[in-house]
C-alpha positions, 0 to 999 in steps of 0.5 A: 131830334128832341131838345130839352125844355127844362134842366134842374141844375142842382143843387144836390141834396136839396130835393131835386129827386122829389121834384122831378118825380112830381114834374114827370107825373104832369101829363104834358112833361115827358121824363127823359129815358133811361140811359145803359145805366139802370141804377135807381135813385132810392126813389121810382125812377132810374138815375140815369133817367133823371140825370144823364149827366151829359154836361160834365160826365158825358160831354164826349159823347156829343149832343146827338147822344144827349137828345136821344135822352128825351122823348119827342111827343105834340103837346109836350115838353120834357127835361132833366135833373143832373144836380152836378150841373149848377156847381161845375160852371163849366157845365153851365157854360155848355148849357148856355152854348148848346141849350141857350133858351132853356129854362133852368131850375135851381133848388137852394137849401140851407148849406148847413142842413145840405153839407149835413145831409151830403155827408151822410149820404156819402157815407151809405157808398163811400168805402172806408168814409166811416173810418177816415170821418168817425163823425160829421165834426171830424170831417169839418176838421179834417176834410180831405182836399178830395172830399172838401167840395161838399163844404164849398158846394154851399157857397152858392153865391159864385155859382148863381152869379155865373148862371145869371151871367149866362142866361137870362134872370127870366129863364132862371127859377130858384126854388128854396129847398124848405118851401118844397119841403113845407109845401110842395103844392105851391111850389109846383104851381109856381113851376107849372106856370113858368113851364107854360104847361096845364095846371095840374096837381098829383095824387100825392107828392113824392116822399122826400128822401132820407135827407134828414139823418137820425143823428142830429148835429152837434149844436157847436157845429151847427153854430159855427157852420152857420156862422161860416156860410153868413157872409156867403148867405148874404151875397146870394140874397144880395144877387137874387134880390130874396130873403132866404131866412136861413139864419 
């Protein structure tokens, strides 16, 4: 049975789908195979093809089920992109347990923009979301405990520290989402080197999802959130030894 060579572990609304779509365009990188869930992820691949969600949602199915999600062909590698894993630190511990040598790819976006994008993404399918939170500001002021996690997701330092405690730092490749959005070819070349596959360039890079809402965030809300996330961003930079330039 084939085990994945890489996992894009998160974070949500940071470009994971676009990056995965571009990676599997490479002739040496095979996509995962769709499970019974055939919903599309607003792109060119099945949602369950990109993210089998084994290490959180489907752990009960066991490793043999997970391994059937991957193709085994000589001279190729394969992987998945479940953007829920990074935040769920138990999932990362399970990955270490089952796949101690797997390469972990992590995308991190300015947490203020990530939060705003996530808020509007949920708005598309969550019943009564608009009624509960008619504006983004109302959400910030009154987020229910079941919804507050999308604010916490931007406090990356805790999740990254857990990841670094579990895995050799050489296994972990962190991508600044803004670099992916602005210069995808450079990010792509670096990732191919990390994955030890031949040089390659897609004819075109995947169009980014509608991750920039048309409604502009109020300036005072952006200022407040920037100040809120600042110490967590500084802690993250200390852990990874890199400036993220999100000020």
